[in-house]
N, C-alpha and C positions, 0 to 999 in steps of 0.2 A: 486287223481295223489301225487309220494313219490313226497318228498320235496329234493332238490338234494342242495341244499345251504350251508350247509355243510361237502359238498363231493370236491373231486378231481379228476381222471379219470386216471388212468397207461394202458395201451393199449398190444397187445405185437408185435407192430410193429416200425420197427425205429433200428436204434442206439446209440446211447442209448433209450429204447422202452420211445418210446410217452408218453408225462402227458399233462392229457385235461386240465385246468385249472377251478376252481367252477364258475364263469360269462359264461363261454361256456359253460359248462355242462347244468348249468341252462337256458341258450340261445337253449338248444333244440338238443345241438351235437349228432349226428349220425352215424354210421360206421357199414362195418364187421360182426366190436366186442362186438356194444352196441349203444344198443339205446334204449327211455323209452315217444315214440310217441304215444305206448300205453296203456298207463296210468301204463302201469310195464313197470321193467326193465329185459332189456332180455344182457345176459353174451355170448361170447364165445371168447375162446383160444382154437387156435390149439398145439396141440404139439409141431411143427416145428415154432411156433413162437416166438419172441427175447425178452430174460432174462432182467431183472435190475442186477446192479450191484453188484454181492456176493448171485444170486439167480441164483437154477440152472434147476428150470423151470418156461416155462410162465404162464402170466398173466391176465385176463382182470379186476382190481380190483379197485373200491373206498376205498378210503383215508381220514380219514378226516381233516375237515380244518375250519374254520370262514369264513364267507360270501366271506370278502376280497379276499377268494382264498388265505391266505395264511397257514402253518401250524398249527395245532392246535395238541397241546400235555396235559398232563394234569397229577398229581398226584392222589393215588388212593383217599388220606382223602380229596381233596376240597369239593369234592360230592357223591351224590350215583352214580353210571356210569351205564348205560345200553343201552347193543344194540338192540333190536326185528326187529326178518326175518319175515316174512312167504315166503315162494318157492318152488318151486319145480326142482329137477336135472329130463336131458332130453335126456346128455350124457356124461358118462364119460370116459376115454382115456381108453385106456388096461389094465393098474396097477389097475384099476377100480377108481383110488383116487384123489378128489375134495379137500378141504379149500375152506371155503361155509363163514366162516367168522373170525376174526382173535380179538384180544388183540396184537398188538404187541409193543415191546419196541423204543422208537429215540431213533438212531443211535449204533442199533446194531442190526445185522442178526438174530437174537434168539427169536423169540414170546414168549410172555409168555401164551399164549393159543393161539391154531389154536382148530377150530372144523370140522372137516372133515367129507366126506360123502365118505363111503369104498364101493362100490357094487361087489356083490360075485353073480358070471353067474350060479351058485350052488343052488343060493337059488332065483337067479332072483330077487333081492331088497338088500336096501344097508343099513350097519349102522352107523349109527349117533356118532363119535367119538371122545372126547374132547382131545389131546393131552397139559398138560401143565408143566410148569418149577415154582417150587415153591417156588424154590429161584435165583435170577441171572445168579447164576455165574454155574447152575445145566445144563452138558451134555449133557441130558438125560430127555426126558419130560414124566412124568407119562400118563401111556394112560391110557383110561377108557370108558368101551362102555357108552353110555349113555339113547342109545336109537339102536329098532333093526328092523330090515323085513321093512321097507323103501322103494317100489316098486321106480323106474323111474318113473318120469308124475305125481306122487302124491304130493299132497301142505300139507307141513308143516309146524310148523312153529321153530324158535328155540331164546332163551334167551341167552344172555352172562353178567350178573349184579356181581360189583364190586362192595364191601360197603365202606361205607370210612374208616370201621378198619377191612380192608381187606380180607371180607368173597368173597369165592368167588364162583358164581353158577352156570351153564348150564344146562341150560332143550331144550330138545329136543321132537317133537311129544309125546309131552304128559309123557313125564318123565325127570325126576330131582335128577344130581348130583351136591352135594357143597362139600367146603372141605374151607379150612382157609389157606391162607399164607405169605411164613414167612413176617416178619417185613422189610426186606432187600430191599422188592421191596416199599416202601415207598415215598422213593426222588426217585425212576427211572421216566421218563417219555416217557408215554406209550398214545398211541393214538389207532382205532377204526379201523379195513380192516372188508369191504366186496364183494363179487361176487366168481369170479373165478380162484382159482389161481389148476391150472393144475399140479400133484403130476406126472408127466411124461413127457419128452423131446423127444420121441421115437417115428418115427412112420409118415402113411404121411398125407397128409397136411389136412384130411378128418377126421382126429384122435383128439380127446381133450374134452374138456369141457365146456357143456351148461347149463344151468341155467335161470331162471324166475324167479324177484321179484317181488312178488302182494304185500308185504309191507315193508319198512324197515326206523329204525328209532332209535336215539338217546336223548336221554337222558343225562343228570347232573343237577340233585337235589341238590341243594348246602343244608348242610345239618345247 
């Protein structure tokens, strides 16, 4: 079983969208957007779902917390910070794009890194793309194709690793990309997210992003 004791969940229903707190999640919460009763984590977000404040797209997505449900934020010099996942993408919206993992910045609309699955109908497979803001004030993200030709329903793993020295590594489907962040990120509170954040908001209610996670783990290894 995947441990849900360090997450809460945002689902694309209600106004504002509902947040399922950590104790309720651990207690076995399930609905049409999320369930964990099979030992895996199932996420579904239709393109017509409700959206969080300042977001233009809907999501069914976990957000890092403490076990009592309070939000967890961290600065990277405190520890060696890792988000590890094994998953399969089961459905994408018409744009072909869904975000499956993030390091987000607290009280900001702009994440540090997004790991995105980008499906192309021409190849019947997807690329795993990292979108990274090298500095907190960057308006544009650096876009890197980490891995290519990952089909729908094919199990693969990704790892987001941010070291105490600001070295960022993103690996996916057996490939790896590394960079050094600007030290201006040092004092910014950050947190991990994982799930399905569809990069589309138009279409039928049956259109959206569907993902199954087989493994999901966070580590903050203090140095």
